VEXDREN-2710 file (C-alpha; in Angstrom, 1 decimal):
% VEXDREN-2710
k/r/px/py/pz
1/UNK/-11.0/79.8/54.2
2/UNK/-9.1/78.9/51.0
3/UNK/-7.4/81.5/48.4
4/UNK/-9.7/82.6/45.7
5/UNK/-9.1/82.4/42.3
6/UNK/-11.1/85.6/41.4
7/UNK/-8.6/88.4/39.8
8/UNK/-10.7/91.1/41.1
9/UNK/-10.8/89.8/44.7
10/UNK/-8.3/91.4/46.1
11/UNK/-9.4/94.7/44.4
12/UNK/-13.0/94.8/46.2
13/UNK/-11.2/93.9/49.6
14/UNK/-9.3/96.9/49.0
15/UNK/-12.5/98.5/48.4
16/UNK/-14.0/98.0/51.5
17/UNK/-11.7/98.8/53.7
18/UNK/-11.5/102.0/51.9
19/UNK/-14.9/102.7/52.7
20/UNK/-14.5/104.5/55.7
21/UNK/-12.5/107.1/54.0
22/UNK/-14.4/107.8/51.2
23/UNK/-17.3/108.3/53.6
24/UNK/-15.2/110.7/55.3
25/UNK/-14.1/112.7/52.8
26/UNK/-17.4/113.3/51.5
27/UNK/-19.0/114.4/54.7
28/UNK/-16.0/116.6/54.3
29/UNK/-17.8/118.0/51.5
30/UNK/-21.0/118.3/52.5
31/UNK/-20.5/120.3/55.8
32/UNK/-18.5/122.9/54.2
33/UNK/-20.4/126.4/54.4
34/UNK/-22.1/127.2/50.7
35/UNK/-23.9/129.9/51.6
36/UNK/-22.6/132.8/49.4
37/UNK/-22.0/136.7/50.9
38/UNK/-23.5/139.9/49.9
39/UNK/-21.7/143.3/49.5
40/UNK/-24.3/145.9/50.9
41/UNK/-24.2/147.3/47.0
42/UNK/-26.5/144.5/46.0
43/UNK/-24.0/142.2/44.5
44/UNK/-22.5/139.1/45.4
45/UNK/-19.7/138.9/47.5
46/UNK/-16.3/137.4/46.6
47/UNK/-17.0/134.4/48.0
48/UNK/-19.6/133.2/45.8
49/UNK/-17.5/131.7/43.1
50/UNK/-15.7/130.0/46.1
51/UNK/-19.6/129.0/47.0
52/UNK/-20.6/127.7/43.4
53/UNK/-17.4/125.3/43.4
54/UNK/-17.5/123.6/46.9
55/UNK/-21.7/123.5/46.1
56/UNK/-20.5/121.0/43.3
57/UNK/-17.2/119.2/44.6
58/UNK/-17.3/116.0/44.5
59/UNK/-15.7/112.7/44.8
60/UNK/-13.8/111.7/41.6
61/UNK/-16.7/109.3/39.6
62/UNK/-13.9/106.3/40.1
63/UNK/-14.3/107.1/43.7
64/UNK/-18.1/107.8/44.2
65/UNK/-18.9/104.5/42.3
66/UNK/-16.9/102.2/44.2
67/UNK/-18.4/104.0/47.7
68/UNK/-22.0/103.7/46.0
69/UNK/-21.2/99.9/45.6
70/UNK/-20.0/99.3/49.3
71/UNK/-22.9/101.5/50.6
72/UNK/-25.4/99.5/48.7
73/UNK/-23.7/96.6/50.5
74/UNK/-23.8/97.6/53.7
75/UNK/-27.8/98.9/53.0
76/UNK/-27.8/95.3/51.3
77/UNK/-26.7/93.3/54.2
78/UNK/-28.5/95.5/57.0
79/UNK/-31.9/94.2/55.5
80/UNK/-31.2/90.6/56.5
81/UNK/-32.8/88.9/59.0
82/UNK/-29.0/88.7/61.0
83/UNK/-27.7/91.8/59.2
84/UNK/-27.0/93.6/62.4
85/UNK/-24.3/91.3/63.3
86/UNK/-23.1/91.0/59.8
87/UNK/-22.5/94.9/59.3
88/UNK/-20.4/94.7/62.1
89/UNK/-18.2/91.7/61.3
90/UNK/-17.6/93.6/57.9
91/UNK/-16.4/96.4/59.6
92/UNK/-14.6/94.4/62.5
93/UNK/-12.8/92.1/59.5
94/UNK/-12.0/95.2/57.2
95/UNK/-11.6/98.3/59.1
96/UNK/-11.3/99.2/62.5
97/UNK/-10.8/102.8/64.7
98/UNK/-8.5/103.5/67.6
99/UNK/-9.8/106.8/68.2
100/UNK/-8.2/109.0/65.2
101/UNK/-6.2/106.8/63.7
102/UNK/-7.2/104.3/60.8
103/UNK/-6.6/100.8/61.3
104/UNK/-6.5/97.9/59.2
105/UNK/-9.1/95.3/60.3
106/UNK/-8.9/92.5/62.7
107/UNK/-9.3/90.0/60.0
108/UNK/-11.8/87.6/58.8
109/UNK/-11.6/85.2/61.4
110/UNK/-10.8/87.3/64.5
111/UNK/-13.5/89.5/63.6
112/UNK/-15.8/86.2/63.9
113/UNK/-14.2/85.3/67.0
114/UNK/-15.4/88.7/68.9
115/UNK/-18.8/88.4/66.7
116/UNK/-18.9/84.8/68.6
117/UNK/-19.9/83.0/65.1
118/UNK/-18.0/80.0/63.6
119/UNK/-15.2/79.9/60.9
120/UNK/-17.2/78.7/58.3
121/UNK/-20.0/81.1/59.2
122/UNK/-17.4/84.2/59.0
123/UNK/-15.8/83.2/56.0
124/UNK/-19.4/82.8/54.3
125/UNK/-20.7/86.2/55.5
126/UNK/-17.2/87.9/53.6
127/UNK/-17.5/85.7/51.0
128/UNK/-21.0/86.9/50.5
129/UNK/-20.3/91.0/51.1
130/UNK/-17.4/90.5/48.5
131/UNK/-19.2/89.2/46.1
132/UNK/-22.5/91.5/46.6
133/UNK/-19.8/94.3/46.1
134/UNK/-18.2/92.8/42.8
135/UNK/-21.9/92.6/41.7
136/UNK/-22.5/96.1/41.9
137/UNK/-19.5/96.8/40.4
138/UNK/-20.3/94.8/37.5
139/UNK/-16.9/92.7/38.3
140/UNK/-18.5/88.9/37.8
141/UNK/-19.6/87.4/34.9
END
């Protein structure tokens, strides 16, 4: 796999690597309790404002855009004829979980070996996915 000359290439690869962190943060935000408590007098309890703020909380706009771009690329890749294998390959290449610790992925060629695909196919699938994310972030001309 030759060096790509696009200036955004390393940026997109880092965005893909951070996808699980964005996903974890969104899950944490969405799993917060949002039911207000009411007092005996019929009024709203102390946690009402806290509940409102929790319901409105989300990722920062830039992080949300990055998350959405990678998520759309994963969903589009999933719909391809060999989509399951491609998604498995991308996840192995960029992000690996060892229990609770997050590590950097094992790399494109090592992920290709684990998925039993050739190096040229691994490089092509990686390029296709990175370009797809770049398109969703409007970085390609």
